[in-house]
Structure formats: structure tokens, C-alpha cells
FIZAFI-520154 format. One line per field, with one value per atom (N, C-alpha, C): residue number from 1; atom name; x, y, z. Coordinates in steps of 0.02 Angstrom, whole numbers. Layout:
num = NUM, ...
atomo = CA, ...
u = X, ...
v = Y, ...
w = Z, ...
END
This chain:
num = 1, 1, 1, 2, 2, 2, 3, 3, 3, 4, 4, 4, 5, 5, 5, 6, 6, 6, 7, 7, 7, 8, 8, 8, 9, 9, 9, 10, 10, 10, 11, 11, 11, 12, 12, 12, 13, 13, 13, 14, 14, 14, 15, 15, 15, 16, 16, 16, 17, 17, 17, 18, 18, 18, 19, 19, 19, 20, 20, 20, 21, 21, 21, 22, 22, 22, 23, 23, 23, 24, 24, 24, 25, 25, 25, 26, 26, 26, 27, 27, 27, 28, 28, 28, 29, 29, 29, 30, 30, 30, 31, 31, 31, 32, 32, 32, 33, 33, 33, 34, 34, 34, 35, 35, 35, 36, 36, 36, 37, 37, 37, 38, 38, 38, 39, 39, 39, 40, 40, 40, 41, 41, 41, 42, 42, 42, 43, 43, 43, 44, 44, 44, 45, 45, 45, 46, 46, 46, 47, 47, 47, 48, 48, 48, 49, 49, 49, 50, 50, 50, 51, 51, 51, 52, 52, 52, 53, 53, 53, 54, 54, 54, 55, 55, 55, 56, 56, 56, 57, 57, 57, 58, 58, 58, 59, 59, 59, 60, 60, 60, 61, 61, 61, 62, 62, 62, 63, 63, 63, 64, 64, 64, 65, 65, 65, 66, 66, 66, 67, 67, 67, 68, 68, 68
atomo = N, CA, C, N, CA, C, N, CA, C, N, CA, C, N, CA, C, N, CA, C, N, CA, C, N, CA, C, N, CA, C, N, CA, C, N, CA, C, N, CA, C, N, CA, C, N, CA, C, N, CA, C, N, CA, C, N, CA, C, N, CA, C, N, CA, C, N, CA, C, N, CA, C, N, CA, C, N, CA, C, N, CA, C, N, CA, C, N, CA, C, N, CA, C, N, CA, C, N, CA, C, N, CA, C, N, CA, C, N, CA, C, N, CA, C, N, CA, C, N, CA, C, N, CA, C, N, CA, C, N, CA, C, N, CA, C, N, CA, C, N, CA, C, N, CA, C, N, CA, C, N, CA, C, N, CA, C, N, CA, C, N, CA, C, N, CA, C, N, CA, C, N, CA, C, N, CA, C, N, CA, C, N, CA, C, N, CA, C, N, CA, C, N, CA, C, N, CA, C, N, CA, C, N, CA, C, N, CA, C, N, CA, C, N, CA, C, N, CA, C, N, CA, C, N, CA, C, N, CA, C, N, CA, C, N, CA, C
u = 41, 0, 43, 100, 144, 175, 188, 218, 170, 106, 57, 52, 57, 56, 117, 175, 235, 230, 203, 194, 146, 90, 42, 73, 113, 147, 194, 233, 281, 244, 189, 150, 119, 92, 61, 112, 172, 224, 247, 252, 271, 219, 156, 103, 104, 116, 121, 178, 236, 294, 279, 248, 232, 182, 128, 78, 105, 147, 176, 223, 261, 305, 265, 208, 165, 138, 116, 90, 144, 204, 259, 277, 276, 291, 240, 177, 123, 127, 138, 143, 204, 259, 318, 307, 268, 252, 208, 168, 125, 160, 223, 262, 264, 235, 236, 295, 321, 378, 359, 296, 274, 216, 205, 150, 81, 76, 12, -34, -98, -148, -156, -145, -151, -97, -37, 16, -1, -32, -53, -107, -153, -206, -176, -127, -94, -58, -24, 12, -37, -93, -143, -172, -183, -208, -160, -95, -45, -43, -45, -43, -101, -161, -219, -224, -198, -197, -150, -91, -43, -69, -103, -133, -185, -225, -276, -245, -190, -157, -126, -94, -58, -98, -164, -206, -208, -202, -204, -276, -287, -354, -366, -403, -417, -476, -512, -572, -555, -497, -478, -452, -435, -404, -452, -516, -564, -590, -595, -624, -698, -738, -810, -824, -853, -868, -943, -961, -1032, -1053, -1113, -1140, -1177, -1165, -1198, -1249
v = -59, 0, 63, 61, 119, 133, 81, 90, 126, 112, 146, 220, 236, 306, 344, 311, 342, 353, 304, 309, 366, 370, 424, 492, 496, 559, 580, 534, 550, 573, 539, 558, 627, 641, 706, 763, 751, 802, 813, 759, 766, 805, 791, 828, 901, 914, 983, 1020, 989, 1021, 1039, 992, 1005, 1062, 1060, 1112, 1180, 1180, 1242, 1272, 1229, 1253, 1284, 1254, 1282, 1350, 1356, 1419, 1473, 1456, 1504, 1525, 1478, 1494, 1540, 1527, 1570, 1639, 1641, 1706, 1745, 1710, 1743, 1773, 1738, 1765, 1827, 1832, 1890, 1948, 1940, 1994, 1994, 1943, 1939, 1896, 1910, 1872, 1821, 1820, 1773, 1731, 1672, 1630, 1655, 1699, 1729, 1682, 1698, 1662, 1590, 1578, 1510, 1465, 1491, 1453, 1437, 1484, 1471, 1418, 1420, 1369, 1300, 1296, 1232, 1206, 1252, 1232, 1208, 1243, 1222, 1153, 1143, 1078, 1022, 1035, 984, 971, 1023, 1016, 974, 990, 954, 883, 874, 806, 762, 787, 748, 737, 786, 779, 724, 720, 668, 599, 595, 531, 505, 548, 527, 530, 544, 548, 480, 480, 418, 394, 332, 304, 272, 307, 283, 236, 228, 185, 112, 90, 20, 6, 57, 47, 50, 65, 69, -1, -11, -73, -62, -108, -103, -135, -95, -121, -132, -193, -210, -202, -173, -168, -233, -258, -322, -310
w = 0, 0, 0, 33, 35, -33, -72, -138, -184, -178, -221, -202, -138, -117, -145, -144, -169, -245, -280, -352, -370, -335, -348, -332, -279, -262, -317, -343, -397, -460, -477, -535, -525, -466, -452, -457, -431, -434, -506, -545, -615, -654, -643, -677, -657, -592, -568, -602, -607, -638, -711, -747, -818, -824, -785, -790, -767, -715, -691, -744, -778, -831, -888, -904, -956, -935, -872, -847, -847, -825, -824, -896, -942, -1012, -1042, -1029, -1056, -1024, -960, -926, -951, -965, -991, -1060, -1101, -1167, -1162, -1110, -1100, -1067, -1049, -1019, -944, -912, -839, -817, -757, -733, -679, -659, -608, -635, -607, -632, -612, -563, -545, -507, -511, -473, -497, -561, -587, -557, -548, -515, -443, -408, -339, -336, -384, -386, -399, -444, -457, -395, -360, -299, -245, -237, -188, -207, -272, -295, -279, -290, -274, -199, -159, -87, -61, -82, -57, -87, -147, -176, -136, -119, -80, -9, 18, 84, 84, 31, 26, 17, -20, -32, 33, 71, 130, 194, 189, 248, 282, 347, 385, 389, 375, 376, 444, 486, 554, 556, 502, 503, 517, 494, 503, 573, 612, 677, 735, 722, 777, 794, 858, 882, 896, 874, 887, 954, 998, 1064, 1069, 1089, 1096, 1168, 1177, 1244, 1260, 1319, 1338, 1392
END
């Protein structure tokens, strides 16, 4: 299970790098030197995607207690 999380993390970072390079390239052609709000949105998307991938799943660790 850990190997799949690592693989998804690598793929997400690779996609982020490609998209961020496209945004920087387009912004550079328009005369801007920063990626702007679109770059921030991409970064937030990467952050929350990685947070969702690495979230600890506590559902499997709870013990069901029966009242007698």
C-alpha cells in the first residue's frame, strides 16, 4: 500500500511540474515574470492532492465495542 502512495505522489508532482512550466511559459510570453494566481491554484491543488493521498485512515483501527 505504501508503494502505491509513493507512485501516486511521484505522478502528481510530475504533472504539477509540467503544468507549472506551461503556466510560467504562457505568462512569460504575455510579459509577466510570475506565474500569478493560476500558479497558486496549481500549488494548492498539489498540496491538497498529496494531503488526501497521505491521509491516515483511522477507520480500520477502531475497535467495535458491543454493549452487553
